MOPAC internal coordinates of N, CA, C and O (Angstrom, degrees):
PM7 1SCF
backbone

  N    0.0000 0     0.00 0     0.00 0    0    0    0
  C    1.4494 1     0.00 0     0.00 0    1    0    0
  C    1.5233 1   109.18 1     0.00 0    2    1    0
  O    1.2310 1   119.88 1   -41.55 1    3    2    1
  N    1.3183 1   117.83 1   138.45 1    3    2    1
  C    1.4555 1   122.69 1  -179.37 1    5    3    2
  C    1.5180 1   111.21 1   -73.91 1    6    5    3
  O    1.2310 1   121.22 1   -33.99 1    7    6    5
  N    1.3357 1   115.27 1   146.01 1    7    6    5
  C    1.4630 1   121.33 1   174.65 1    9    7    6
  C    1.5252 1   107.64 1   -83.30 1   10    9    7
  O    1.2310 1   119.66 1   -68.51 1   11   10    9
  N    1.3087 1   118.25 1   111.49 1   11   10    9
  C    1.4556 1   122.86 1  -176.52 1   13   11   10
  C    1.5203 1   112.42 1   -93.16 1   14   13   11
  O    1.2310 1   120.17 1  -166.11 1   15   14   13
  N    1.3371 1   117.27 1    13.89 1   15   14   13
  C    1.4676 1   120.17 1  -177.16 1   17   15   14
  C    1.5247 1   113.03 1   -90.90 1   18   17   15
  O    1.2310 1   119.67 1  -177.12 1   19   18   17
  N    1.3075 1   118.23 1     2.88 1   19   18   17
  C    1.4606 1   119.83 1   179.16 1   21   19   18
  C    1.5172 1   110.07 1  -123.04 1   22   21   19
  O    1.2310 1   121.56 1   -19.73 1   23   22   21
  N    1.3158 1   114.63 1   160.27 1   23   22   21
  C    1.4576 1   121.19 1   179.94 1   25   23   22
  C    1.5182 1   108.89 1  -105.54 1   26   25   23
  O    1.2310 1   120.61 1   -51.44 1   27   26   25
  N    1.2993 1   116.44 1   128.56 1   27   26   25
  C    1.4637 1   120.85 1   176.14 1   29   27   26
  C    1.5150 1   108.80 1   -83.41 1   30   29   27
  O    1.2310 1   120.95 1   -31.77 1   31   30   29
  N    1.3175 1   115.80 1   148.23 1   31   30   29
  C    1.4625 1   121.28 1   176.30 1   33   31   30
  C    1.5152 1   109.15 1  -105.32 1   34   33   31
  O    1.2310 1   121.50 1   -37.84 1   35   34   33
  N    1.3144 1   114.74 1   142.16 1   35   34   33
  C    1.4567 1   120.92 1   177.50 1   37   35   34
  C    1.5111 1   108.27 1  -116.31 1   38   37   35
  O    1.2310 1   120.01 1   -49.93 1   39   38   37
  N    1.3230 1   117.58 1   130.07 1   39   38   37
  C    1.4500 1   122.59 1  -179.33 1   41   39   38
  C    1.5214 1   108.23 1  -120.23 1   42   41   39
  O    1.2310 1   120.99 1   -56.17 1   43   42   41
  N    1.3257 1   115.71 1   123.83 1   43   42   41
  C    1.4620 1   119.99 1   178.64 1   45   43   42
  C    1.5183 1   112.31 1   -69.45 1   46   45   43
  O    1.2310 1   120.12 1   156.58 1   47   46   45
  N    1.3151 1   117.37 1   -23.42 1   47   46   45
  C    1.4483 1   120.50 1   176.65 1   49   47   46
  C    1.5096 1   115.58 1    84.94 1   50   49   47
  O    1.2310 1   119.51 1  -164.37 1   51   50   49
  N    1.3189 1   118.53 1    15.63 1   51   50   49
  C    1.4570 1   119.50 1   176.97 1   53   51   50
  C    1.5150 1   108.63 1   -96.86 1   54   53   51
  O    1.2310 1   121.21 1   -92.36 1   55   54   53
  N    1.3102 1   115.30 1    87.64 1   55   54   53
  C    1.4528 1   120.90 1   177.01 1   57   55   54
  C    1.5138 1   110.42 1   -88.54 1   58   57   55
  O    1.2310 1   121.38 1     0.68 1   59   58   57
  N    1.3256 1   114.96 1  -179.32 1   59   58   57
  C    1.4651 1   120.49 1  -178.61 1   61   59   58
  C    1.5248 1   111.96 1   -55.06 1   62   61   59
  O    1.2310 1   120.73 1   134.60 1   63   62   61
  N    1.3282 1   116.20 1   -45.40 1   63   62   61
  C    1.4622 1   119.98 1  -176.98 1   65   63   62
  C    1.5190 1   110.89 1   -63.80 1   66   65   63
  O    1.2310 1   120.45 1   136.61 1   67   66   65
  N    1.3272 1   116.74 1   -43.39 1   67   66   65
  C    1.4578 1   119.58 1  -179.31 1   69   67   66
  C    1.5277 1   111.14 1   -66.62 1   70   69   67
  O    1.2310 1   120.18 1   140.05 1   71   70   69
  N    1.3295 1   117.25 1   -39.95 1   71   70   69
  C    1.4648 1   120.64 1   177.75 1   73   71   70
  C    1.5240 1   109.78 1   -61.66 1   74   73   71
  O    1.2310 1   120.60 1   135.22 1   75   74   73
  N    1.3233 1   116.46 1   -44.78 1   75   74   73
  C    1.4706 1   120.51 1   179.35 1   77   75   74
  C    1.5256 1   110.81 1   -60.91 1   78   77   75
  O    1.2310 1   120.27 1   135.73 1   79   78   77
  N    1.3342 1   117.08 1   -44.27 1   79   78   77
  C    1.4638 1   121.02 1  -179.38 1   81   79   78
  C    1.5299 1   111.60 1   -64.43 1   82   81   79
  O    1.2310 1   120.69 1   136.02 1   83   82   81
  N    1.3197 1   116.28 1   -43.98 1   83   82   81
  C    1.4645 1   120.08 1   179.77 1   85   83   82
  C    1.5209 1   110.57 1   -64.82 1   86   85   83
  O    1.2310 1   120.65 1   132.43 1   87   86   85
  N    1.3266 1   116.36 1   -47.57 1   87   86   85
  C    1.4611 1   119.52 1  -178.83 1   89   87   86
  C    1.5288 1   111.19 1   -62.62 1   90   89   87
  O    1.2310 1   120.08 1   141.25 1   91   90   89
  N    1.3270 1   117.45 1   -38.75 1   91   90   89
  C    1.4643 1   121.15 1   177.74 1   93   91   90
  C    1.5249 1   111.57 1   -64.76 1   94   93   91
  O    1.2310 1   120.20 1   137.90 1   95   94   93
  N    1.3191 1   117.22 1   -42.10 1   95   94   93
  C    1.4674 1   119.68 1  -179.43 1   97   95   94
  C    1.5312 1   111.00 1   -70.26 1   98   97   95
  O    1.2310 1   120.06 1   143.85 1   99   98   97
  N    1.3419 1   117.50 1   -36.15 1   99   98   97
  C    1.4592 1   121.12 1   176.44 1  101   99   98
  C    1.5283 1   109.61 1   -65.17 1  102  101   99
  O    1.2310 1   120.61 1   135.23 1  103  102  101
  N    1.3295 1   116.45 1   -44.77 1  103  102  101
  C    1.4654 1   121.65 1   177.79 1  105  103  102
  C    1.5313 1   110.12 1   -56.40 1  106  105  103
  O    1.2310 1   120.74 1   132.68 1  107  106  105
  N    1.3297 1   116.18 1   -47.32 1  107  106  105
  C    1.4638 1   120.70 1  -177.98 1  109  107  106
  C    1.5294 1   111.37 1   -65.58 1  110  109  107
  O    1.2310 1   119.93 1   139.24 1  111  110  109
  N    1.3233 1   117.74 1   -40.76 1  111  110  109
  C    1.4632 1   121.09 1   178.66 1  113  111  110
  C    1.5290 1   110.50 1   -62.27 1  114  113  111
  O    1.2310 1   120.34 1   137.41 1  115  114  113
  N    1.3176 1   116.96 1   -42.59 1  115  114  113
  C    1.4690 1   120.71 1   178.22 1  117  115  114
  C    1.5331 1   110.86 1   -64.61 1  118  117  115
  O    1.2310 1   120.39 1   138.43 1  119  118  117
  N    1.3187 1   116.86 1   -41.57 1  119  118  117
  C    1.4641 1   121.53 1   179.85 1  121  119  118
  C    1.5288 1   110.42 1   -63.38 1  122  121  119
  O    1.2310 1   120.73 1   134.00 1  123  122  121
  N    1.3331 1   116.22 1   -46.00 1  123  122  121
  C    1.4643 1   121.21 1  -179.39 1  125  123  122
  C    1.5286 1   111.15 1   -60.44 1  126  125  123
  O    1.2310 1   120.34 1   141.72 1  127  126  125
  N    1.3228 1   116.96 1   -38.28 1  127  126  125
  C    1.4619 1   121.01 1  -179.10 1  129  127  126
  C    1.5239 1   113.30 1   -81.02 1  130  129  127
  O    1.2310 1   119.99 1  -179.90 1  131  130  129
  N    1.3427 1   117.62 1     0.10 1  131  130  129
  C    1.4489 1   120.81 1   173.71 1  133  131  130
  C    1.5231 1   115.74 1    92.01 1  134  133  131
  O    1.2310 1   120.24 1  -169.80 1  135  134  133
  N    1.3135 1   117.14 1    10.20 1  135  134  133
  C    1.4618 1   121.00 1   178.05 1  137  135  134
  C    1.5278 1   110.30 1   -89.41 1  138  137  135
  O    1.2310 1   120.39 1   -18.05 1  139  138  137
  N    1.3240 1   116.85 1   161.95 1  139  138  137
  C    1.4576 1   121.65 1   170.39 1  141  139  138
  C    1.5337 1   105.68 1   -84.44 1  142  141  139
  O    1.2310 1   120.17 1   -75.55 1  143  142  141
  N    1.3382 1   117.29 1   104.45 1  143  142  141
  C    1.4680 1   120.28 1  -173.27 1  145  143  142
  C    1.5294 1   114.32 1   -58.20 1  146  145  143
  O    1.2310 1   120.22 1   140.79 1  147  146  145
  N    1.3136 1   117.18 1   -39.21 1  147  146  145
  C    1.4680 1   119.68 1  -179.04 1  149  147  146
  C    1.5256 1   109.92 1   -63.43 1  150  149  147
  O    1.2310 1   120.04 1   131.06 1  151  150  149
  N    1.3293 1   117.53 1   -48.94 1  151  150  149
  C    1.4669 1   120.90 1   180.00 1  153  151  150
  C    1.5240 1   111.63 1   -59.37 1  154  153  151
  O    1.2310 1   120.51 1   137.14 1  155  154  153
  N    1.3226 1   116.64 1   -42.86 1  155  154  153
  C    1.4622 1   120.64 1  -177.87 1  157  155  154
  C    1.5315 1   111.36 1   -67.51 1  158  157  155
  O    1.2310 1   120.12 1   137.16 1  159  158  157
  N    1.3158 1   117.38 1   -42.84 1  159  158  157
  C    1.4692 1   120.94 1  -179.71 1  161  159  158
  C    1.5283 1   110.29 1   -67.10 1  162  161  159
  O    1.2310 1   120.29 1   139.37 1  163  162  161
  N    1.3333 1   117.05 1   -40.63 1  163  162  161
  C    1.4683 1   120.26 1   176.58 1  165  163  162
  C    1.5321 1   109.66 1   -62.07 1  166  165  163
  O    1.2310 1   120.10 1   136.63 1  167  166  165
  N    1.3199 1   117.41 1   -43.37 1  167  166  165
  C    1.4619 1   120.73 1   177.13 1  169  167  166
  C    1.5129 1   111.65 1   -57.74 1  170  169  167
  O    1.2310 1   120.78 1   137.19 1  171  170  169
  N    1.3198 1   116.11 1   -42.81 1  171  170  169
  C    1.4683 1   120.46 1   178.10 1  173  171  170
  C    1.5291 1   111.13 1   -63.84 1  174  173  171
  O    1.2310 1   120.40 1   134.26 1  175  174  173
  N    1.3277 1   116.84 1   -45.74 1  175  174  173
  C    1.4679 1   120.12 1  -178.15 1  177  175  174
  C    1.5291 1   110.71 1   -63.04 1  178  177  175
  O    1.2310 1   120.13 1   137.73 1  179  178  177
  N    1.3190 1   117.36 1   -42.27 1  179  178  177
  C    1.4635 1   120.62 1  -177.60 1  181  179  178
  C    1.5265 1   112.92 1   -68.84 1  182  181  179
  O    1.2310 1   120.22 1   143.91 1  183  182  181
  N    1.3258 1   117.18 1   -36.09 1  183  182  181
  C    1.4618 1   120.51 1  -172.73 1  185  183  182
  C    1.5234 1   114.44 1  -109.09 1  186  185  183
  O    1.2310 1   120.33 1   160.20 1  187  186  185
  N    1.3130 1   116.97 1   -19.80 1  187  186  185
  C    1.4681 1   124.17 1  -172.07 1  189  187  186
  C    1.5324 1   111.11 1    59.92 1  190  189  187
  O    1.2310 1   121.19 1  -154.57 1  191  190  189
  N    1.3284 1   115.32 1    25.43 1  191  190  189
  C    1.4593 1   121.50 1   176.80 1  193  191  190
  C    1.5255 1   108.17 1   -91.76 1  194  193  191
  O    1.2310 1   119.68 1   -70.04 1  195  194  193
  N    1.3239 1   118.22 1   109.96 1  195  194  193
  C    1.4615 1   120.65 1  -175.42 1  197  195  194
  C    1.5258 1   114.54 1   -66.12 1  198  197  195
  O    1.2310 1   119.99 1   168.09 1  199  198  197
  N    1.3370 1   117.63 1   -11.91 1  199  198  197
  C    1.4644 1   118.24 1  -179.83 1  201  199  198
  C    1.5246 1   112.21 1   -71.10 1  202  201  199
  O    1.2310 1   119.75 1   171.69 1  203  202  201
  N    1.3240 1   118.08 1    -8.31 1  203  202  201
  C    1.4671 1   120.49 1   172.21 1  205  203  202
  C    1.5335 1   111.06 1   -70.96 1  206  205  203
  O    1.2310 1   120.53 1   163.46 1  207  206  205
  N    1.3287 1   116.60 1   -16.54 1  207  206  205
  C    1.4607 1   121.96 1  -176.11 1  209  207  206
  C    1.5261 1   108.73 1  -109.90 1  210  209  207
  O    1.2310 1   120.90 1   -46.53 1  211  210  209
  N    1.3153 1   115.89 1   133.47 1  211  210  209
  C    1.4599 1   121.72 1   179.37 1  213  211  210
  C    1.5342 1   111.19 1   -66.75 1  214  213  211
  O    1.2310 1   121.35 1   -26.93 1  215  214  213
  N    1.3361 1   115.03 1   153.07 1  215  214  213
  C    1.4635 1   120.44 1   173.32 1  217  215  214
  C    1.5259 1   111.57 1   -78.50 1  218  217  215
  O    1.2310 1   120.65 1   164.24 1  219  218  217
  N    1.3161 1   116.37 1   -15.76 1  219  218  217
  C    1.4649 1   121.84 1  -176.59 1  221  219  218
  C    1.5354 1   110.24 1   -53.48 1  222  221  219
  O    1.2310 1   120.63 1   -49.94 1  223  222  221
  N    1.3046 1   116.40 1   130.06 1  223  222  221
  C    1.4569 1   121.52 1   178.40 1  225  223  222
  C    1.5193 1   113.98 1    64.50 1  226  225  223
  O    1.2310 1   120.11 1  -155.82 1  227  226  225
  N    1.3292 1   117.39 1    24.18 1  227  226  225
  C    1.4673 1   122.99 1  -178.16 1  229  227  226
  C    1.5196 1   113.46 1    61.59 1  230  229  227
  O    1.2310 1   120.27 1  -157.01 1  231  230  229
  N    1.3314 1   117.08 1    22.99 1  231  230  229
  C    1.4670 1   120.85 1  -176.47 1  233  231  230
  C    1.5281 1   111.91 1   -60.35 1  234  233  231
  O    1.2310 1   120.30 1   139.58 1  235  234  233
  N    1.3196 1   117.02 1   -40.42 1  235  234  233
  C    1.4661 1   119.90 1  -177.76 1  237  235  234
  C    1.5217 1   111.31 1   -64.88 1  238  237  235
  O    1.2310 1   120.19 1   132.72 1  239  238  237
  N    1.3041 1   117.23 1   -47.28 1  239  238  237
  C    1.4691 1   119.01 1   179.93 1  241  239  238
  C    1.5279 1   111.08 1   -68.10 1  242  241  239
  O    1.2310 1   120.32 1   147.19 1  243  242  241
  N    1.3257 1   117.00 1   -32.81 1  243  242  241
  C    1.4684 1   119.88 1   178.53 1  245  243  242
  C    1.5252 1   111.64 1   -65.33 1  246  245  243
  O    1.2310 1   119.93 1   132.75 1  247  246  245
  N    1.3252 1   117.74 1   -47.25 1  247  246  245
  C    1.4639 1   119.54 1  -177.21 1  249  247  246
  C    1.5302 1   111.22 1   -67.93 1  250  249  247
  O    1.2310 1   120.48 1   152.39 1  251  250  249
  N    1.3208 1   116.69 1   -27.61 1  251  250  249
  C    1.4684 1   119.76 1   178.02 1  253  251  250
  C    1.5290 1   112.09 1   -71.26 1  254  253  251
  O    1.2310 1   119.74 1   166.27 1  255  254  253
  N    1.3229 1   118.10 1   -13.73 1  255  254  253
  C    1.4658 1   121.55 1   176.42 1  257  255  254
  C    1.5219 1   112.03 1   -75.65 1  258  257  255
  O    1.2310 1   120.37 1   163.76 1  259  258  257
  N    1.3304 1   116.90 1   -16.24 1  259  258  257
  C    1.4675 1   121.37 1  -178.68 1  261  259  258
  C    1.5190 1   109.22 1   -95.65 1  262  261  259
  O    1.2310 1   120.62 1   -49.17 1  263  262  261
  N    1.3224 1   116.42 1   130.83 1  263  262  261
  C    1.4532 1   120.45 1   173.20 1  265  263  262
  C    1.5220 1   108.13 1   -64.18 1  266  265  263
  O    1.2310 1   120.39 1   -51.19 1  267  266  265
  N    1.3227 1   116.86 1   128.81 1  267  266  265
  C    1.4619 1   121.14 1  -174.93 1  269  267  266
  C    1.5175 1   112.18 1   -60.86 1  270  269  267
  O    1.2310 1   119.71 1   140.23 1  271  270  269
  N    1.3367 1   118.16 1   -39.77 1  271  270  269
  C    1.4657 1   121.24 1   178.32 1  273  271  270
  C    1.5273 1   111.19 1   -63.95 1  274  273  271
  O    1.2310 1   120.96 1   140.26 1  275  274  273
  N    1.3264 1   115.77 1   -39.74 1  275  274  273
  C    1.4621 1   120.59 1   178.47 1  277  275  274
  C    1.5331 1   110.33 1   -66.21 1  278  277  275
  O    1.2310 1   120.59 1   139.26 1  279  278  277
  N    1.3182 1   116.48 1   -40.74 1  279  278  277
  C    1.4594 1   121.02 1   177.77 1  281  279  278
  C    1.5204 1   110.65 1   -61.26 1  282  281  279
  O    1.2310 1   120.35 1   131.98 1  283  282  281
  N    1.3125 1   116.93 1   -48.02 1  283  282  281
  C    1.4630 1   121.35 1  -179.98 1  285  283  282
  C    1.5258 1   111.08 1   -62.95 1  286  285  283
  O    1.2310 1   120.21 1   138.68 1  287  286  285
  N    1.3207 1   117.19 1   -41.32 1  287  286  285
  C    1.4564 1   121.30 1   178.22 1  289  287  286
  C    1.5290 1   111.37 1   -60.96 1  290  289  287
  O    1.2310 1   120.68 1   135.64 1  291  290  289
  N    1.3234 1   116.30 1   -44.36 1  291  290  289
  C    1.4678 1   121.37 1   178.81 1  293  291  290
  C    1.5259 1   111.08 1   -64.01 1  294  293  291
  O    1.2310 1   120.29 1   138.40 1  295  294  293
  N    1.3199 1   117.06 1   -41.60 1  295  294  293
  C    1.4652 1   120.59 1  -179.73 1  297  295  294
  C    1.5268 1   111.63 1   -64.08 1  298  297  295
  O    1.2310 1   120.30 1   134.98 1  299  298  297
  N    1.3246 1   117.04 1   -45.02 1  299  298  297
  C    1.4645 1   120.60 1  -179.92 1  301  299  298
  C    1.5301 1   110.27 1   -66.22 1  302  301  299
  O    1.2310 1   120.28 1   134.91 1  303  302  301
  N    1.3189 1   117.07 1   -45.09 1  303  302  301
  C    1.4708 1   120.44 1   179.45 1  305  303  302
  C    1.5257 1   110.76 1   -61.04 1  306  305  303
  O    1.2310 1   120.60 1   137.66 1  307  306  305
  N    1.3258 1   116.46 1   -42.34 1  307  306  305
  C    1.4596 1   120.53 1   179.34 1  309  307  306
  C    1.5208 1   110.80 1   -65.55 1  310  309  307
  O    1.2310 1   120.43 1   137.01 1  311  310  309
  N    1.3177 1   116.79 1   -42.99 1  311  310  309
  C    1.4613 1   121.13 1  -179.67 1  313  311  310
  C    1.5258 1   111.19 1   -61.73 1  314  313  311
  O    1.2310 1   120.75 1   139.68 1  315  314  313
  N    1.3125 1   116.18 1   -40.32 1  315  314  313
  C    1.4653 1   120.78 1  -179.11 1  317  315  314
  C    1.5222 1   113.09 1   -86.16 1  318  317  315
  O    1.2310 1   120.65 1   174.83 1  319  318  317
  N    1.3367 1   116.37 1    -5.17 1  319  318  317
  C    1.4646 1   120.19 1   179.68 1  321  319  318
  C    1.5141 1   113.57 1    70.98 1  322  321  319
  O    1.2310 1   120.22 1  -154.99 1  323  322  321
  N    1.3248 1   117.18 1    25.01 1  323  322  321
  C    1.4563 1   122.23 1  -176.93 1  325  323  322
  C    1.5269 1   108.99 1   -94.98 1  326  325  323
  O    1.2310 1   120.28 1   -85.17 1  327  326  325
  N    1.3100 1   117.08 1    94.83 1  327  326  325
  C    1.4582 1   121.16 1  -179.26 1  329  327  326
  C    1.5235 1   111.82 1   -76.29 1  330  329  327
  O    1.2310 1   119.94 1   162.46 1  331  330  329
  N    1.3190 1   117.72 1   -17.54 1  331  330  329
  C    1.4663 1   119.87 1  -179.48 1  333  331  330
  C    1.5229 1   111.73 1   -81.01 1  334  333  331
  O    1.2310 1   119.83 1   160.41 1  335  334  333
  N    1.3245 1   117.94 1   -19.59 1  335  334  333
  C    1.4722 1   121.68 1  -175.02 1  337  335  334
  C    1.5241 1   112.42 1   -62.93 1  338  337  335
  O    1.2310 1   120.19 1   146.37 1  339  338  337
  N    1.3226 1   117.25 1   -33.63 1  339  338  337
  C    1.4565 1   120.10 1  -177.24 1  341  339  338
  C    1.5148 1   111.34 1  -117.84 1  342  341  339
  O    1.2310 1   120.09 1  -168.79 1  343  342  341
  N    1.3074 1   117.44 1    11.21 1  343  342  341
  C    1.4610 1   120.22 1   179.39 1  345  343  342
  C    1.5212 1   109.19 1   -64.54 1  346  345  343
  O    1.2310 1   121.44 1   -38.91 1  347  346  345
  N    1.3179 1   114.85 1   141.09 1  347  346  345
  C    1.4362 1   120.23 1   176.98 1  349  347  346
  C    1.5148 1   114.10 1    86.22 1  350  349  347
  O    1.2310 1   119.59 1  -176.39 1  351  350  349
  N    1.2948 1   118.38 1     3.61 1  351  350  349
  C    1.4599 1   120.24 1   177.89 1  353  351  350
  C    1.4991 1   109.49 1   -89.28 1  354  353  351
  O    1.2310 1   120.10 1   180.00 1  355  354  353

């Protein structure tokens, strides 16, 4: 019989490295297809509409694996150079 007195934790597995890799591959897919990657990624972040991201190279499905709030948090922390903001995630 299982011990039901403890709480299990679930981790989606999107750490800093994975977010960086996904965002880099999405950026490259958009660039290859002739889009302005910054404009398209900003459009996606603002609206959460995946059609801003090309299907090329599975970029659309890849970016949808990242929680948008987590992505925005990582981008702001990286821009400001604040390594403590996302430490421990």
